[in-house]
N, C-alpha and C positions, 0 to 999 in steps of 0.2 A: 408609938409607944409599945414597948414589948410587954405581952401578957403572959405570965407563967403558964407553960403547958398549952397555950393557945395555938391553933393553926395558923400557920403563917402564910399571907397572900400578899401580892402585889398589886397596887393601883397604878395603872400606866398613865392615867391623867386625872384631873380633879373632877370629883363628883360633887353635886349639891350636898350641903352639910346634913340635909335630911337623910341621905343614904350613908354619906361617909361616917357619920357618927355611929350609925347602927353597925357599921363593919368594924369600926375600931372597939365598939363594946364587946364584939364576939371573937375577933381574930387580932392577932399582931399584923398591922398593916404597914407595908413598906411603900413609900411614895416615889416611884421611880422617876416621874417627870421632874422631881426637885433636885435630882442627882446630877451635879455638874460632870462628873465622869461616871456615866452609866455602867460602863464596862467593869470598872473597878467595884462599883455598888453591886452589880450582880455576882461578882466573884465573892464578895463578903456574905451575901444572904442567899444566894441562888440555891444552894444545897438544901435549904430548909423550906423553900417555898412550894406549897401544893395548889395554890389557886391563883387566878388573875381576875381582877375587876378591870374590864377594859374600858377605856375612854380616852379622848384626845386624839392625836395624830400619830402616836407611836405605832409602828407596825408590829403586830404580833405573829411571827412567822418561825421558821425552823431554827433561825439563829437565836432567838430568844427561847424557843423550846430546849435547845442545846444547853443554855445557861441555867435551866431549871429542870434538873433531872428527876425530881420527884412531883413534878407538875402533874395535876389530874384534871383540873377544871378551869375553863375560861368563860366567864360570864361577860358578855359584850354588852355595852351601853348603846342601844340602837337597834332597830330592826334590820338595818343594813349591816353587814359584817365583812365587807370586803377589805377592811383593814386587818382581818384576821385570815390566816392561811388555814382555813377549815379543812381543806382536803389533806393538807400535810398532818394537821392535828388528828384527823381521823385515822390516818395511817399509823400513827403513834399511839392510838388508843385513848387520846384526850377528848374530853367532852367540850363541846362549845354550845353555849345558849346565847340567845338574843332576847330582845324585848318586843315581840310582835303584839298586835291588838291595842294595846294600851295608848298607842300614838296615832292610830289610823283616823280617828275622827278629827283630831287637831290638824294632821297634815291634810286631810281632805278639805277642811274649812279653809285652811291657807291656800290651798290650790284654787279654790272657786275665788277666793279674794285677789289671788295673782292674775288668774284669767281675766277677771272683770277689770282689775287695774291696767292690765295691758291692752285690752280691748278699747277701754274708754279713757285710757291715758290718765289715770287719776293722780299718779304722782307729779305729772307734768302740769296738769290743771292746777294743783295745790300750788306749785311753784309760780305758775302764772298770776295767781292771785296775791301771793305773798310779795312778788316783785312789783306790785302796782300796775301791772299790764291791763288789768279788767277795766281800769279808769279810762284806758285809750281804746277800748273795744272788746267785744266778745271773743272767747277762745274759739278757734277753728272747730268744725264739726269733726266727730270722730267716727270711726267704724262702730259695728253694734254686734251684740251677740245674736240678735234677731237674724234668722235665716241661716246661721252658721251650723256646720255639721262637725261633730268632735270624734277624733279617732284617739282612743286611750291606748298607750304602749306599756303594756305590763298591767293585766287585769287581776292582780292579787288582792289582798285585803284593803290596801289602801285604794287601789284602782277601783274596785267595787263601791267604796265609800264615796268616791268622787262621782262615779256614774250615778249613784243613787241621787246625789245632790243634783246633778245635771238634769236628771229626769224632770225636776220641777220647773226647769226654764223650757221645757218643750222642745229641746234640741235633738236631732238624730244622733245615735251614739254607735259607734263601731269599736273594735278592738283588734289589736295584734298581740300575739304571745306565741309561746312554744307550740301550744295545741289549742284546739277548740274545747271550749267548756260547755258541757251539756246543760248546765243549770242556769245559764244567763241568757236573756233575750236579745242581746246585741249582735249585729253582724260580725262575724268573724272573718279576718284577712290573714291567711298565711304568709302573704307578702307585704312587708311594710311599705314598699314603694307603691304597690297598688292601692293600699289604704290612703297613703299620702295624696295620690292623685284623685281619690273619691271624696276626700273630705277638705276643709280648709283650716282646720285647727288641730294640731297634735298636742295632746297632754301626756308626757311622759312620767311615769312612776316606776320605771323599770329599775332593778337592782343593778349594782355594778358587777364588774367581773369580765372575764375573757368572752363569754357568749353575748355579751350585750355592748361590747366596746365599739364606740362610734357607729352604732347601727343607724342612727340619725345622721346621715352623711350628705354630701353634696347632691347626690342622685335624689335622696328622699326630699331635700328641700326644694329641689327644682320641681319635683312632682307636685308638692305642696302648692306651689304657685305664688304669684304676686299678691294676692289677698290672704296668704298664709300666715298663721300665727303659731308659734312654738312655745309651750309652757313646760318647764322641767322642774319636777320637785323630787326625782328619784335619785339618780347619781349623775354627776357631772360628766363621767366618762362615756355616758351613753351617747352624747352628741359630740360630733367632730367640731370642737370649738373654732378651729380656723376656718372650716367650711361655713359655719354659722355666721361668723363675722363678715365673711366675703358676701354671704347671702343677704345680710343686712344692709351692708354698704352698697351693694349693686341692686338693691330693691328686687331681688329674686323672691324674698318673702317680705311680708308687711312688717312684722314685729316679732318681739320674743319677750317672755317673762321667765326669769331664771332665779331659782333659789339654790342651785347647786352648780359647781364648776369644777373643771378638770384638775386644777391644781389649787385647792383651797388652802389657805385663804387668799391666795394671790389670783387676781382677776385681771385679764389682758387689758392694757390701757385702751387699746382698739375698741374693745367692748364697752368699757366705761364711757367712751366718747360717743357712743350711739345714743342720742337723746330720746329716741322713740322706744328703746328697750327698757324694760323694767327688772331691776337687779336687786335681789335680797341676799343677805349674808347668811344663807343656810338657816333658816329660822323656822322651818316647816313645823317642828314640834316644839318650839322655844316658848312654851308658857310655863309658868311655874307649877300648874296643875299636872300637866302631862310629863314634865321632866321629874317631877316627884314621883309619878307612877312608874316611870321608866327606871329610875334609881332604885325603887322598891322592888322592881322585879330582878334587877341585878342582885340585890341583897337576897331576895328570897331563893333565887337560883343558887347561890353559894351556900345558904344555910341548909337547904334541902339536900343538895350534894354531899355536904360534910356531916349531915345527921344520918347519912345512909339511905336516903329516900329517892335519890336520882334527880336529874335536872327537871325542872318544870317546863321549859321551852327550849329543847334541843333543836339545833338546826340539822337539816337533812344530812349533812355529811358526817355528822357525829355518830359514833359507835354506840348508840343507845336505842333500845326499844322498850316501851312501856310494858310492864308485865300485865 
């Protein structure tokens, strides 16, 4: 709906009504994902658009920036923003925001659930009962979290929340990242291969992007060993999916629990066929409570920017410093 004299923005994908209704009350909102001919749609409205509410799988990059010459602000739905070319945006003086913190606890909770589900094979046990197999005998014994050691890949906000929860289980915790963090008590490994060799469980919460692409590769999986388990709730591109499938098929590692994949929502048939893996459709933050908070932060960033107060949660690449 066009609102007289209202700032015009684009929504690249659907947001929950809780957030979308607020945007439509304040802005003239153009819903890009609904356009059959997106190029023609952008030619029609692009000259007037000043903001983007980013969601869905539409890439937000230089080609879209070119179509929106008056663009100022991109408010991304999600803490990860590898769908946005934030570096190119920064070069053009465009502000990019994301939704940190509001989803950290939800994703950390899901991570622990996925870890336990993978170790104790909870989805498989559930199917065993439902298929009537318990009547014929008990489910085989599984491995345990007891005596495991955990290596976290990417100790950011979510990684720290995961580590805090793991402390309650009494397991040793280590981490790998760009640099050592002075304010955490866990052992730091500058080499991911060396950490994989010293632990038996990797939990990846690393963001996507060129610097993390396929850092969990065949060498890392081999170092993890035949008792190894990989859990990934960060970005699918962090793991070399082909190498992971081969490692699971060849029993180079024991199992994997994945909430993210390289080419979502497409998941390789070979991975789906591996019964002892636990696979989730990217639901780490997918609760009503958390998605509403994320949507609200998208709204609040756009409102703050167009009220002249600056972005609330700018990403590091963005050309903005708080006064």
